[in-house]
C-alpha positions as CSV (number, residue, x, y, z in Angstrom):
1,M,29.9,-47.2,-3.5
2,D,31.4,-43.8,-2.8
3,I,29.9,-41.9,0.2
4,I,29.7,-38.2,-0.6
5,V,30.0,-35.7,2.3
6,T,29.9,-31.9,2.6
7,A,31.9,-31.5,5.9
8,Q,34.1,-28.9,4.2
9,R,31.2,-27.1,2.4
10,R,32.1,-28.9,-0.9
11,A,31.1,-32.4,-2.1
12,E,33.9,-34.9,-1.7
13,T,34.2,-38.6,-0.9
14,L,34.3,-39.6,2.8
15,E,37.7,-41.3,2.4
16,R,39.2,-38.0,0.9
17,T,37.8,-35.7,3.6
18,A,40.5,-34.7,6.1
19,V,38.3,-34.4,9.1
20,A,36.6,-36.9,11.5
21,V,33.1,-37.3,10.2
22,S,30.6,-40.2,10.4
23,V,27.9,-40.8,7.8
24,V,24.6,-42.6,8.2
25,S,23.4,-43.3,4.7
26,A,19.8,-43.4,3.5
27,E,20.2,-47.2,3.2
28,T,21.4,-47.5,6.8
29,L,18.6,-45.2,8.1
30,I,16.1,-47.6,6.5
31,E,17.9,-50.9,7.4
32,R,18.1,-49.9,11.1
33,A,14.7,-48.2,11.3
34,I,16.3,-45.0,12.6
35,T,13.4,-42.6,13.1
36,T,14.5,-40.5,16.1
37,E,17.7,-38.8,17.3
38,T,18.0,-41.4,20.0
39,D,18.4,-44.1,17.4
40,L,21.4,-42.3,16.0
41,Q,23.5,-43.0,19.1
42,S,24.2,-46.7,18.2
43,A,24.9,-45.8,14.5
44,V,27.4,-43.0,15.0
45,P,30.7,-43.7,16.9
46,G,31.2,-41.5,19.9
47,L,27.8,-39.7,19.7
48,T,25.7,-39.7,22.9
49,V,22.0,-38.6,22.8
50,K,21.1,-37.6,26.4
51,T,17.9,-36.6,28.1
52,G,17.2,-34.3,31.0
53,Q,13.8,-33.7,32.5
54,N,12.1,-36.2,30.2
55,E,12.6,-38.0,26.9
56,N,11.7,-35.0,24.9
57,Q,14.3,-32.7,26.5
58,L,17.3,-34.1,24.7
59,N,20.6,-32.9,23.3
60,F,23.7,-34.3,21.6
61,S,26.9,-34.9,23.4
62,L,30.1,-35.4,21.4
63,R,33.7,-35.5,22.6
64,G,32.7,-34.4,26.0
65,Q,30.8,-31.4,24.8
66,S,27.2,-31.2,25.9
67,V,24.6,-28.8,27.4
68,D,23.0,-29.1,30.8
69,P,19.3,-29.0,31.4
70,F,18.0,-25.6,32.5
71,S,21.3,-23.8,31.6
72,S,19.9,-21.6,28.7
73,S,23.3,-22.4,27.1
74,R,23.3,-23.1,23.4
75,P,23.9,-26.7,22.2
76,S,27.6,-27.4,21.6
77,V,26.7,-30.0,18.9
78,L,24.5,-28.1,16.5
79,P,22.0,-29.7,14.0
80,Y,21.7,-28.4,10.5
81,F,18.9,-29.2,8.0
82,N,19.9,-28.7,4.4
83,E,22.6,-26.2,5.5
84,V,20.3,-24.2,7.8
85,Q,21.1,-24.3,11.5
86,V,18.2,-25.4,13.5
87,G,19.7,-25.6,17.0
88,G,17.4,-25.1,20.0
89,V,14.1,-25.9,18.2
90,G,13.6,-29.6,19.0
91,G,14.0,-32.8,17.0
92,T,14.3,-33.4,13.3
93,A,12.0,-35.8,11.5
94,L,14.3,-38.6,10.3
95,Y,12.5,-39.8,7.2
96,D,13.2,-39.5,3.4
97,L,16.8,-38.3,4.1
98,S,19.7,-38.9,1.8
99,S,22.2,-38.9,4.7
100,V,23.0,-37.8,8.2
101,Q,26.6,-36.5,8.7
102,V,28.1,-36.1,12.1
103,L,31.2,-33.8,12.2
104,K,33.3,-34.2,15.3
105,G,35.3,-31.7,17.2
106,P,35.3,-27.8,17.2
107,Q,33.9,-26.5,13.8
108,G,36.0,-23.4,13.9
109,T,35.3,-22.0,10.5
110,L,32.6,-23.5,8.2
111,F,30.1,-24.5,10.8
112,G,31.7,-22.4,13.5
113,R,28.7,-20.8,15.3
114,N,28.7,-22.3,18.8
115,S,29.9,-25.7,17.5
116,T,32.5,-26.5,20.1
117,G,31.7,-30.2,20.0
118,G,30.6,-30.8,16.4
119,A,27.7,-30.6,14.1
120,V,25.0,-32.9,12.8
121,L,24.0,-32.3,9.2
122,Y,20.7,-33.7,8.0
123,T,20.2,-33.7,4.2
124,S,16.8,-34.5,2.6
125,Q,16.3,-36.4,-0.6
126,K,16.3,-34.2,-3.7
127,P,13.6,-34.5,-6.4
128,A,14.4,-37.1,-9.1
129,K,14.3,-36.4,-12.8
130,E,11.8,-39.2,-13.4
131,F,8.4,-39.9,-11.9
132,G,8.5,-42.4,-9.0
133,G,8.5,-42.7,-5.3
134,Y,7.9,-45.2,-2.5
135,I,5.5,-46.2,0.2
136,L,6.6,-47.7,3.6
137,A,4.5,-49.0,6.4
138,R,5.5,-50.4,9.8
139,V,3.4,-51.9,12.6
140,G,4.7,-53.2,15.9
141,N,4.1,-53.7,19.6
142,F,2.7,-51.0,21.8
143,S,0.3,-50.4,18.9
144,A,3.1,-48.8,16.9
145,R,2.0,-47.7,13.4
146,Q,4.2,-45.8,10.9
147,L,3.3,-44.8,7.4
148,E,5.6,-42.8,5.1
149,G,6.2,-42.2,1.5
150,A,7.4,-39.9,-1.2
151,I,6.6,-39.1,-4.8
152,D,8.7,-37.4,-7.5
153,V,7.0,-35.3,-10.2
154,P,9.0,-33.7,-13.0
155,L,7.1,-30.6,-13.7
156,I,9.0,-29.2,-16.7
157,G,11.6,-31.7,-17.9
158,D,14.9,-31.1,-16.0
159,V,14.0,-27.5,-15.3
160,A,11.4,-27.9,-12.5
161,L,11.4,-31.0,-10.3
162,L,9.1,-31.6,-7.3
163,R,9.2,-34.1,-4.5
164,V,6.6,-34.5,-1.8
165,A,7.3,-36.7,1.2
166,G,5.3,-37.4,4.4
167,Q,5.2,-39.5,7.5
168,I,2.6,-40.4,10.1
169,Q,3.7,-42.1,13.3
170,R,1.7,-43.5,16.3
171,R,2.7,-45.5,19.4
172,D,1.1,-46.1,22.7
173,G,3.0,-45.4,25.9
174,F,4.9,-48.2,27.6
175,Q,5.4,-46.5,31.0
176,R,2.5,-46.9,33.4
177,N,1.8,-44.1,35.8
178,L,-0.1,-45.5,38.9
179,Y,-0.9,-42.0,40.3
180,R,-3.0,-40.9,37.2
181,D,-3.8,-44.3,35.8
182,E,-2.3,-43.5,32.4
183,R,0.3,-44.6,30.0
184,L,3.3,-42.4,29.3
185,G,5.6,-42.3,26.3
186,E,2.7,-41.9,23.7
187,I,3.7,-40.7,20.3
188,R,1.6,-39.0,17.7
189,R,3.5,-37.3,14.8
190,E,2.6,-36.0,11.4
191,N,5.2,-34.6,9.0
192,V,5.2,-33.4,5.4
193,R,8.1,-32.1,3.3
194,I,7.9,-30.3,-0.1
195,S,11.1,-30.0,-2.2
196,L,11.2,-28.0,-5.4
197,T,14.4,-27.8,-7.6
198,L,14.6,-25.2,-10.3
199,K,17.3,-25.1,-13.0
200,P,16.3,-22.4,-15.4
201,T,19.7,-22.2,-17.0
202,S,22.8,-24.4,-17.1
203,G,24.6,-22.4,-14.5
204,L,21.8,-21.6,-12.1
205,S,19.9,-23.8,-9.6
206,N,17.6,-23.2,-6.7
207,D,16.6,-25.8,-4.1
208,L,13.6,-25.0,-1.9
209,V,12.6,-27.3,0.9
210,V,9.6,-26.6,3.2
211,D,9.5,-29.0,6.1
212,Y,6.5,-29.1,8.4
213,G,6.1,-31.3,11.5
214,H,3.6,-31.7,14.3
215,S,3.9,-33.9,17.3
216,D,2.0,-34.4,20.5
217,G,1.3,-37.0,23.1
218,N,3.2,-37.3,26.4
219,S,6.8,-38.1,27.5
220,L,8.4,-40.9,29.3
221,S,8.7,-39.4,32.8
222,S,11.7,-39.1,34.9
223,V,11.8,-41.2,38.1
224,V,13.4,-40.7,41.4
225,Y,16.8,-42.5,41.3
226,N,18.3,-42.0,44.7
227,V,17.5,-40.0,47.8
228,L,20.0,-38.6,50.3
229,P,19.8,-39.9,53.9
230,L,18.1,-37.9,56.6
231,G,20.3,-35.1,57.8
232,A,22.1,-34.6,54.5
233,A,22.3,-30.9,53.4
234,A,19.8,-29.7,50.9
235,F,18.1,-26.4,50.4
236,V,14.6,-27.9,50.5
237,P,15.1,-31.4,52.2
238,F,12.3,-33.4,50.6
239,N,13.6,-36.5,52.3
240,F,12.6,-34.9,55.6
241,L,9.6,-32.8,54.7
242,F,7.8,-35.6,52.9
243,S,8.1,-38.1,55.7
244,P,6.6,-38.8,59.1
245,A,9.6,-36.9,60.6
246,V,8.1,-33.7,59.4
247,D,6.0,-33.7,62.6
248,S,9.2,-32.8,64.5
249,A,9.4,-29.5,62.6
250,F,5.7,-28.5,62.2
251,G,4.1,-30.2,65.2
252,P,2.2,-33.5,65.8
253,G,-0.4,-34.3,63.1
254,T,1.4,-32.5,60.3
255,W,2.1,-35.7,58.3
256,A,-1.4,-37.1,59.0
257,A,-2.9,-33.8,57.7
258,Y,-0.8,-34.0,54.5
259,L,-1.8,-37.6,53.9
260,A,-5.5,-36.7,54.3
261,A,-5.1,-34.0,51.7
262,H,-3.1,-36.2,49.4
263,P,-4.5,-39.7,49.7
264,K,-2.6,-41.2,46.8
265,V,0.9,-40.6,48.1
266,D,2.9,-43.4,49.8
267,P,2.3,-42.9,53.6
268,D,5.8,-44.3,54.4
269,G,7.5,-41.2,53.1
270,L,10.0,-40.4,50.3
271,I,13.0,-42.5,51.3
272,P,11.0,-45.8,51.5
273,F,9.1,-44.8,48.3
274,A,12.4,-44.4,46.4
275,A,13.3,-48.0,47.4
276,K,9.9,-49.2,46.2
277,Q,10.4,-47.3,42.9
278,K,13.8,-48.9,42.4
279,A,12.4,-52.4,43.0
280,R,9.6,-52.1,40.4
281,G,11.7,-50.5,37.8
282,P,11.3,-47.3,35.8
283,Y,8.4,-48.4,33.6
284,I,5.9,-48.4,36.4
285,V,6.0,-45.0,38.0
286,D,4.0,-43.1,40.6
287,V,4.2,-39.4,39.7
288,D,1.6,-36.6,40.3
289,S,2.4,-34.1,37.6
290,P,0.3,-33.6,34.5
291,N,2.3,-34.9,31.5
292,Y,1.9,-33.7,27.9
293,Y,4.0,-32.7,24.9
294,R,3.1,-30.7,21.8
295,Q,5.2,-29.1,19.1
296,T,4.6,-27.6,15.7
297,K,7.7,-26.8,13.6
298,V,8.4,-25.3,10.2
299,I,11.8,-25.3,8.5
300,V,12.4,-23.5,5.2
301,S,15.7,-23.9,3.4
302,N,16.4,-22.1,0.2
303,V,19.7,-22.7,-1.5
304,T,20.6,-20.9,-4.7
305,A,23.8,-21.6,-6.6
306,L,25.1,-19.5,-9.5
307,K,28.1,-20.7,-11.5
308,I,30.0,-17.4,-12.4
309,S,32.9,-19.2,-14.1
310,P,34.1,-22.7,-14.7
311,A,35.9,-22.6,-11.4
312,A,33.8,-20.4,-9.2
313,T,30.2,-20.5,-7.8
314,I,28.2,-18.1,-5.7
315,K,25.8,-19.8,-3.3
316,N,23.1,-18.3,-1.1
317,V,21.6,-20.2,1.9
318,L,18.4,-18.6,3.2
319,G,16.7,-20.2,6.2
320,Y,13.7,-19.8,8.4
321,V,12.7,-21.9,11.4
322,R,9.6,-21.5,13.6
323,A,8.8,-23.8,16.5
324,K,5.7,-23.5,18.8
325,F,5.8,-25.9,21.7
326,S,4.2,-26.6,25.0
327,G,4.6,-29.4,27.6
328,A,4.5,-30.3,31.2
329,G,6.0,-33.0,33.3
330,E,7.6,-34.2,36.5
331,F,10.8,-32.8,38.1
332,D,11.2,-34.9,41.3
333,G,9.9,-38.3,39.9
334,T,7.6,-38.9,42.9
335,P,3.9,-38.5,43.9
336,Y,4.8,-35.9,46.5
337,G,4.4,-32.2,45.8
338,G,8.1,-31.5,45.5
339,D,8.6,-29.9,42.1
340,A,6.7,-30.2,38.8
341,N,5.7,-28.0,35.9
342,G,2.0,-28.0,37.0
343,P,-0.9,-27.8,34.6
344,D,0.4,-24.6,32.9
345,G,3.7,-26.3,32.0
346,R,6.1,-24.7,29.7
347,A,5.2,-23.1,26.4
348,G,6.8,-20.8,23.9
349,V,7.7,-19.8,20.3
350,I,11.2,-19.9,18.8
351,E,11.8,-18.2,15.5
352,Q,15.0,-17.9,13.5
353,F,15.9,-16.2,10.2
354,S,19.3,-16.7,8.7
355,E,21.1,-15.6,5.6
356,E,24.4,-16.9,4.4
357,L,26.3,-15.9,1.2
358,Q,29.2,-17.9,0.0
359,V,31.8,-17.8,-2.8
360,L,33.5,-21.2,-3.5
361,G,35.6,-22.7,-6.1
362,T,39.1,-23.5,-7.3
363,I,42.1,-21.3,-8.3
364,S,44.6,-22.7,-10.7
365,G,43.4,-26.2,-10.0
366,R,45.4,-26.2,-6.7
367,L,43.5,-24.0,-4.2
368,D,40.0,-25.0,-3.1
369,Y,38.4,-22.2,-1.2
370,V,35.1,-21.1,0.4
371,A,34.4,-17.6,1.8
372,G,31.2,-16.1,3.1
373,G,29.2,-14.0,5.4
374,Y,26.5,-15.1,7.8
375,Y,23.7,-13.3,9.6
376,S,20.9,-14.6,11.8
377,H,18.1,-13.2,13.9
378,E,16.6,-15.3,16.6
379,T,13.8,-14.9,19.2
380,D,12.8,-17.2,22.0
381,N,9.7,-16.2,23.9
382,T,9.0,-18.9,26.5
383,R,6.9,-19.0,29.7
384,S,7.7,-21.8,32.2
385,T,5.9,-22.6,35.5
386,S,7.1,-24.6,38.5
387,V,5.0,-25.7,41.4
388,I,7.4,-26.3,44.3
389,F,7.1,-27.7,47.8
390,D,3.3,-28.4,48.0
391,L,2.8,-29.4,51.7
392,A,-0.8,-28.3,51.8
393,P,-2.7,-27.9,54.0
394,V,0.2,-27.2,56.2
395,S,2.1,-25.0,53.7
396,P,0.8,-23.8,50.3
397,P,2.9,-24.5,47.2
398,I,5.3,-22.0,45.8
399,N,4.3,-21.1,42.2
400,Q,7.4,-19.9,40.3
401,I,7.1,-18.3,36.9
402,N,10.0,-17.8,34.5
403,N,8.8,-15.7,31.6
404,G,10.8,-13.7,29.1
405,K,12.1,-13.1,25.6
406,F,15.6,-13.8,24.3
407,T,16.7,-12.0,21.1
408,N,20.0,-12.8,19.4
409,D,21.6,-11.2,16.4
410,T,24.7,-12.9,15.0
411,Y,27.1,-11.6,12.3
412,A,30.1,-13.5,10.9
413,V,32.6,-13.5,8.1
414,Y,34.7,-16.5,7.3
415,A,37.1,-18.0,4.7
416,Q,38.9,-21.3,4.4
417,G,41.2,-22.7,1.7
418,T,43.0,-26.0,1.0
419,Y,46.1,-25.7,-1.1
420,D,47.8,-28.6,-3.0
421,V,51.5,-27.9,-2.5
422,G,52.4,-30.2,-5.5
423,L,54.4,-32.8,-3.4
424,A,52.7,-36.2,-3.9
425,G,49.3,-35.8,-2.2
426,L,50.3,-33.1,0.3
427,K,47.8,-30.3,1.1
428,L,47.6,-27.4,3.5
429,T,44.3,-26.0,5.0
430,A,43.8,-22.7,6.8
431,G,40.7,-20.9,7.7
432,G,39.2,-18.3,10.1
433,R,35.9,-16.9,11.2
434,Y,35.1,-13.7,13.1
435,S,31.7,-13.7,14.9
436,I,29.7,-11.0,16.8
437,E,26.8,-12.1,18.8
438,K,24.4,-9.6,20.4
439,T,22.0,-11.0,22.9
440,Q,19.2,-9.5,24.9
441,F,16.8,-10.9,27.5
442,V,13.7,-9.0,28.6
443,R,11.6,-10.4,31.5
444,A,7.8,-10.4,31.3
445,S,5.6,-8.7,33.8
446,D,4.5,-12.0,35.5
447,D,8.1,-13.3,35.9
448,T,8.8,-14.3,39.5
449,Y,11.8,-11.9,39.6
450,V,9.6,-9.0,38.4
451,T,6.8,-9.6,40.8
452,A,9.2,-9.9,43.7
453,P,12.0,-7.6,42.7
454,L,15.3,-6.7,44.5
455,P,17.0,-3.3,43.9
456,A,19.8,-5.0,42.0
457,Y,17.6,-6.7,39.4
458,D,17.9,-5.7,35.7
459,F,14.9,-6.8,33.7
460,N,16.4,-5.8,30.3
461,Q,19.8,-7.6,30.1
462,R,22.1,-7.0,27.1
463,A,25.5,-8.3,26.1
464,T,27.8,-8.5,23.0
465,F,30.3,-11.2,22.5
466,K,33.1,-11.1,19.8
467,K,35.3,-14.1,19.0
468,F,37.7,-15.3,16.3
469,S,37.7,-19.0,15.5
470,W,40.2,-20.8,13.2
471,T,41.3,-24.0,11.6
472,V,44.7,-25.2,10.3
473,G,45.6,-28.6,8.9
474,L,47.9,-30.8,6.9
475,E,46.9,-33.8,4.9
476,D,48.7,-36.3,2.8
477,Q,47.0,-38.6,0.3
478,V,49.8,-41.2,0.7
479,T,48.2,-43.6,-1.8
480,N,44.8,-43.8,-3.5
481,E,43.6,-45.8,-0.5
482,L,45.3,-44.1,2.4
483,L,44.8,-40.5,3.8
484,L,46.7,-39.1,6.7
485,Y,45.9,-35.8,8.3
486,A,46.6,-33.5,11.2
487,K,44.2,-30.7,12.3
488,A,44.1,-27.9,14.9
489,R,40.9,-25.9,15.5
490,R,39.3,-23.4,17.8
491,S,35.7,-22.6,18.2
492,F,33.5,-20.9,20.8
493,R,30.1,-21.1,22.3
494,S,28.5,-17.7,22.9
495,G,27.8,-16.4,26.4
496,G,24.4,-15.2,27.5
497,F,21.8,-15.1,30.3
498,N,20.2,-18.0,32.2
499,Y,16.4,-17.9,31.9
500,F,16.1,-19.3,35.5
501,A,18.7,-17.2,37.2
502,P,18.2,-13.9,39.1
503,P,18.7,-11.0,36.7
504,T,21.5,-9.3,38.4
505,A,24.5,-7.7,36.8
506,G,27.6,-9.7,36.3
507,F,28.4,-13.4,35.7
508,G,27.2,-16.4,37.7
509,N,30.7,-17.0,39.1
510,A,30.6,-13.6,40.8
511,S,27.4,-11.6,41.1
512,G,24.8,-12.2,38.4
513,G,22.8,-14.3,36.0
514,A,25.1,-14.0,32.9
515,Y,27.7,-16.5,31.7
516,R,30.8,-16.1,29.6
517,P,31.6,-17.6,26.2
518,E,33.2,-21.1,26.2
519,T,36.2,-21.7,24.0
520,A,37.4,-25.1,22.7
521,T,40.8,-25.8,21.0
522,D,41.8,-29.2,19.8
523,V,44.5,-31.1,18.0
524,E,43.5,-34.1,15.9
525,L,45.5,-36.8,14.1
526,G,43.7,-39.1,11.8
527,A,43.9,-41.8,9.1
528,K,41.4,-43.1,6.6
529,Y,41.8,-46.2,4.5
530,R,39.6,-47.7,1.9
531,G,41.0,-50.5,-0.2
532,F,41.9,-54.2,0.0
533,V,43.7,-56.4,2.4
534,G,44.6,-59.3,0.1
535,N,41.4,-59.7,-1.8
536,L,39.1,-58.5,1.0
537,P,37.5,-55.0,0.8
538,V,38.3,-53.1,3.9
539,R,37.4,-49.6,5.3
540,F,39.1,-48.2,8.3
541,N,39.1,-44.8,10.1
542,F,41.2,-43.6,13.0
543,A,41.2,-40.4,14.9
544,A,43.1,-39.4,18.1
545,Y,42.5,-35.9,19.6
546,N,43.2,-33.7,22.6
547,M,40.8,-30.8,23.3
548,W,41.3,-28.0,25.8
549,V,38.2,-26.1,26.9
550,I,38.2,-22.8,28.8
551,D,35.2,-21.4,30.7
552,V,33.1,-24.5,30.4
553,Q,29.4,-23.6,30.6
554,R,27.6,-25.7,33.3
555,A,24.3,-25.4,35.1
556,F,24.3,-25.2,38.9
557,Y,21.0,-25.7,40.8
558,A,20.9,-23.7,44.0
559,Q,19.2,-21.3,46.3
560,I,20.0,-17.7,45.2
561,F,18.7,-14.6,46.9
562,G,16.0,-16.7,48.5
563,N,14.7,-18.3,45.3
564,L,15.3,-21.7,43.8
565,A,17.3,-21.1,40.6
566,A,19.4,-22.7,37.9
567,I,22.4,-20.5,37.2
568,T,25.0,-21.1,34.5
569,V,28.6,-20.8,35.7
570,N,31.9,-21.1,33.8
571,V,34.2,-23.9,35.1
572,P,37.7,-22.6,34.5
573,R,39.2,-25.4,32.5
574,A,38.6,-28.9,31.1
575,Q,40.5,-31.4,28.9
576,I,39.2,-34.1,26.8
577,T,41.4,-36.8,25.3
578,G,40.1,-39.5,23.0
579,I,40.6,-42.2,20.4
580,E,38.0,-43.1,17.8
581,V,38.2,-46.2,15.5
582,D,35.7,-47.6,13.1
583,G,35.8,-49.9,10.1
584,S,34.4,-52.8,8.2
585,I,35.5,-55.8,6.1
586,D,33.8,-58.0,3.6
587,P,35.2,-61.5,4.2
588,V,32.9,-62.9,1.5
589,S,30.8,-61.2,-1.1
590,W,27.5,-61.6,0.9
591,L,28.8,-60.7,4.4
592,T,30.0,-57.4,5.9
593,I,31.4,-57.2,9.4
594,G,32.1,-53.9,11.1
595,G,32.2,-51.9,14.2
596,S,33.5,-49.0,16.2
597,A,35.3,-48.3,19.5
598,N,35.7,-45.0,21.3
599,Y,37.7,-44.0,24.3
600,T,37.0,-40.6,25.9
601,N,38.9,-39.2,28.9
602,A,37.0,-36.0,29.9
603,R,37.9,-34.2,33.1
604,F,37.9,-30.8,34.7
605,T,41.5,-29.6,35.1
606,S,40.6,-26.4,37.1
607,N,37.3,-27.1,38.8
608,I,36.8,-24.8,41.8
609,V,33.9,-22.4,41.0
610,N,32.6,-19.4,42.9
611,V,28.8,-19.3,42.7
612,V,26.8,-16.1,43.3
613,D,25.3,-16.1,46.8
614,N,26.6,-19.7,47.5
615,P,29.7,-21.4,48.8
616,Q,32.4,-22.4,46.4
617,A,31.6,-25.5,44.4
618,R,33.8,-28.3,43.2
619,F,33.0,-29.7,39.7
620,D,34.4,-33.2,40.0
621,T,32.7,-35.4,37.4
622,Y,32.4,-34.8,33.7
623,P,28.8,-35.5,32.6
624,D,27.2,-37.2,29.6
625,T,30.5,-38.8,28.5
626,P,31.1,-42.6,28.8
627,E,34.7,-43.5,28.9
628,F,34.3,-46.4,26.5
629,A,31.6,-46.9,23.9
630,G,31.4,-49.1,20.8
631,A,29.4,-51.1,18.4
632,I,29.7,-54.2,16.3
633,Y,27.5,-55.4,13.5
634,A,27.2,-58.1,10.9
635,N,25.2,-57.7,7.7
636,I,24.3,-60.6,5.4
637,K,22.9,-60.0,1.9
638,A,22.4,-63.1,-0.1
639,P,20.3,-64.1,-3.2
640,V,17.4,-66.5,-2.6
641,S,16.4,-66.7,-6.2
642,D,16.9,-64.8,-9.5
643,H,15.0,-61.8,-8.2
644,L,14.7,-62.4,-4.4
645,K,17.4,-61.2,-2.0
646,A,17.5,-61.9,1.7
647,N,19.0,-59.5,4.3
648,L,19.9,-60.3,7.9
649,R,21.6,-57.7,10.1
650,G,22.6,-57.7,13.8
651,D,23.9,-54.8,15.8
652,I,25.2,-54.5,19.4
653,Y,25.9,-51.2,21.0
654,A,27.5,-50.8,24.5
655,Q,28.8,-48.1,26.7
656,T,30.3,-47.7,30.2
657,F,28.8,-45.7,33.0
658,T,28.1,-42.0,32.8
659,Y,27.6,-39.2,35.2
660,F,24.6,-36.9,34.7
661,S,25.9,-34.1,37.0
662,S,29.2,-32.2,37.2
663,T,29.2,-32.5,41.0
664,A,28.4,-36.2,41.5
665,K,31.2,-36.8,44.0
666,S,30.3,-33.8,46.2
667,L,27.0,-32.0,46.0
668,T,24.9,-34.5,44.0
669,P,26.1,-38.0,45.1
670,G,24.5,-40.8,43.2
671,A,24.2,-38.9,39.9
672,K,25.7,-41.9,38.0
673,I,24.0,-44.3,35.7
674,P,25.4,-47.7,34.9
675,G,26.7,-48.8,31.5
676,Y,24.6,-51.0,29.3
677,A,24.5,-53.0,26.0
678,L,21.7,-53.1,23.5
679,A,21.1,-55.6,20.7
680,N,19.1,-54.9,17.5
681,L,18.2,-57.3,14.7
682,R,16.7,-57.0,11.3
683,A,15.6,-59.8,8.9
684,G,14.1,-59.2,5.5
685,I,13.5,-60.3,1.9
686,G,13.1,-58.1,-1.2
687,D,12.1,-58.5,-4.8
688,I,14.5,-56.5,-6.9
689,D,12.4,-56.9,-10.1
690,N,9.1,-56.0,-8.6
691,N,10.5,-53.4,-6.1
692,W,9.0,-54.6,-2.9
693,S,10.5,-55.7,0.5
694,L,9.3,-57.2,3.7
695,S,11.3,-57.0,6.9
696,V,11.1,-57.6,10.7
697,V,13.0,-55.2,13.0
698,A,13.7,-55.7,16.7
699,K,15.2,-53.1,18.9
700,N,16.6,-53.7,22.4
701,V,16.0,-57.4,21.8
702,F,16.7,-58.5,25.4
703,D,14.5,-55.7,26.9
704,K,17.4,-54.2,28.7
705,V,16.6,-51.6,31.3
706,Y,18.9,-48.6,30.8
707,Y,18.9,-44.8,31.3
708,T,19.5,-42.0,28.8
709,G,20.1,-39.2,31.3
710,G,19.0,-37.4,34.4
711,V,19.1,-34.3,36.5
712,G,21.2,-33.9,39.7
713,F,18.8,-32.2,42.2
714,A,20.4,-33.6,45.3
715,N,21.9,-30.4,46.6
716,I,18.5,-28.5,46.4
717,F,15.9,-31.3,46.8
718,S,17.9,-34.2,48.3
719,L,17.2,-36.4,45.3
720,N,18.3,-37.2,41.8
721,T,16.1,-38.2,38.9
722,V,16.7,-40.3,35.7
723,V,14.9,-41.0,32.4
724,P,14.7,-44.6,31.1
725,G,15.4,-45.6,27.6
726,D,13.0,-47.4,25.2
727,R,11.8,-50.9,25.9
728,R,12.0,-53.8,23.5
729,T,10.1,-53.0,20.3
730,F,9.2,-55.1,17.3
731,L,8.3,-53.7,13.9
732,I,7.1,-55.4,10.7
733,E,8.0,-53.3,7.7
734,A,6.7,-53.4,4.1
735,R,8.1,-51.1,1.4
736,F,7.2,-50.7,-2.2
737,N,9.1,-48.5,-4.7
738,F,7.4,-47.3,-7.9
């Protein structure tokens, strides 16, 4: 079966697309019970889904391109829902989708806005021409319950088609918090999606999709991972202050007074507590912060296509996204009053309106082109609280408030064409995109920097960034089965202002809270094969690349002008070299074996950074990028009777260690999590005549303890924290198509 992708803004088969792209089909999404972004990691070669403060603060990392927690930097791997960019507004509900496409490398032209690492394209199922639908139910351990379904209703023949889909998901938490006697990791989600397709005339179509999602519950908490020894440098040395040694600084009886006011904390102090936490594992924690998570999100995608000639189409993509969110959680991963959101937590509203007009088609049957203009207006109005260093009654806590409104207006024009030169299957591609981003950040009246101002502060920060991105390529369809290609691309990630940094003029490397744009340029060589080896069907993809990144945007946690701050700096240069291989073979008609392997060598090549009001820093480890990662799978589909078919699938995903800080060999020692391997299984049986199936799914079969990310706080708090991954889960699934 052909897999259709839109990686170049036109529909073409995966094997004929001269760019590295991975596709997770609707069938694979169902077979592997992929319901969250985290599940995508084992299904997409080279993709890392990393967490920060907790499991609900997550981002994609691809080819070494990521985004640090608390950096205010835009994601470098941007998600799109039905061609509408939805970056920065939380997760996407992975149900009733036709596919998930992951584009790898700088998307210089067609998805060029801030996509220095790639793009993830979610495409929902379109309404069908006939009445029908499905119902799917899952139950599992930790009281997991999922119910989803969809129904197609042809309203007026082929002229008006309606599809309504929905999902409800529940799961109890599996992380026990001793301090508050609660379970963490609880999930409650409700989603509904309405899709309306109109085709009033033969050359005109309109696809409207309104996606609504609500989620609440609480998050898997970060836990303390390691603590620096006494005497190690840190701005607020929690290892000393939350220990009996504090008496030497504040006088005899200080520690006893603290314990009397906080009877639930470990009386031995932070360093022994960290050892006890490590011994019991990350699923039994002892953290004092309130923990909750809520989000309501609406995505509207409206795509209109008008065929103006047999070889040309005008397309308009109108998008609206609104996300309202709130949450609170732990920063230091301990019961001590080090750093947490506090009861007020973090809350805000993000809104985005976008408009994109395209002209696409073919000239003389040899030039495929797309050209367009893009505009978006975004606002992010967020208030975040932090309760820091609560040593009451000896010393009251510091209540830090970061509150303000970001506004961003983006304008872009672009064009890209692929020309068939008429020599066998040889084609040339060239494209360019010119972007202007205007950004503004206005602090609110209760912001910490406003209530305790310095003369140099500017509470209405503005900047404009202009960049040109480009793509050039050569491809050769050597045979019907084999495609060879070479690409070179450049894209950029816009500059801006860090929400948590002092609002002084200039960039974080010199004098202020702003950061410069990041520019990524790559060269990629690839091959795609789909055919036969002997009589055996084989699919094989290969890509080798080298990427150079200038002014890499990274967060730095420090004391600046007397305040604890996260400031975004630009590391001068980095280089990422990698090889990606994936493929499959059908040795017999009922068996498919496949897998992937990825090698990524990411490093800073110019790594000494000046940081405002701080000594120079050495960025010595590249975060969120395992050197080796890969997966293997086997899928058996065999008939049991005339109408019953059995299915058995096994997957193993593995990766080597990763750093979760850019300074793990200097300022944040110990910010390194070990590699791991996960096994998933699925067994099922289906009735092809009566349209039902029954399956059992097991994820993390061997209940492996692993970590999905963390935050390196060692230089300011003397400790680092990590977030654990999901425990072993079992699901029984029943599906009925009608």
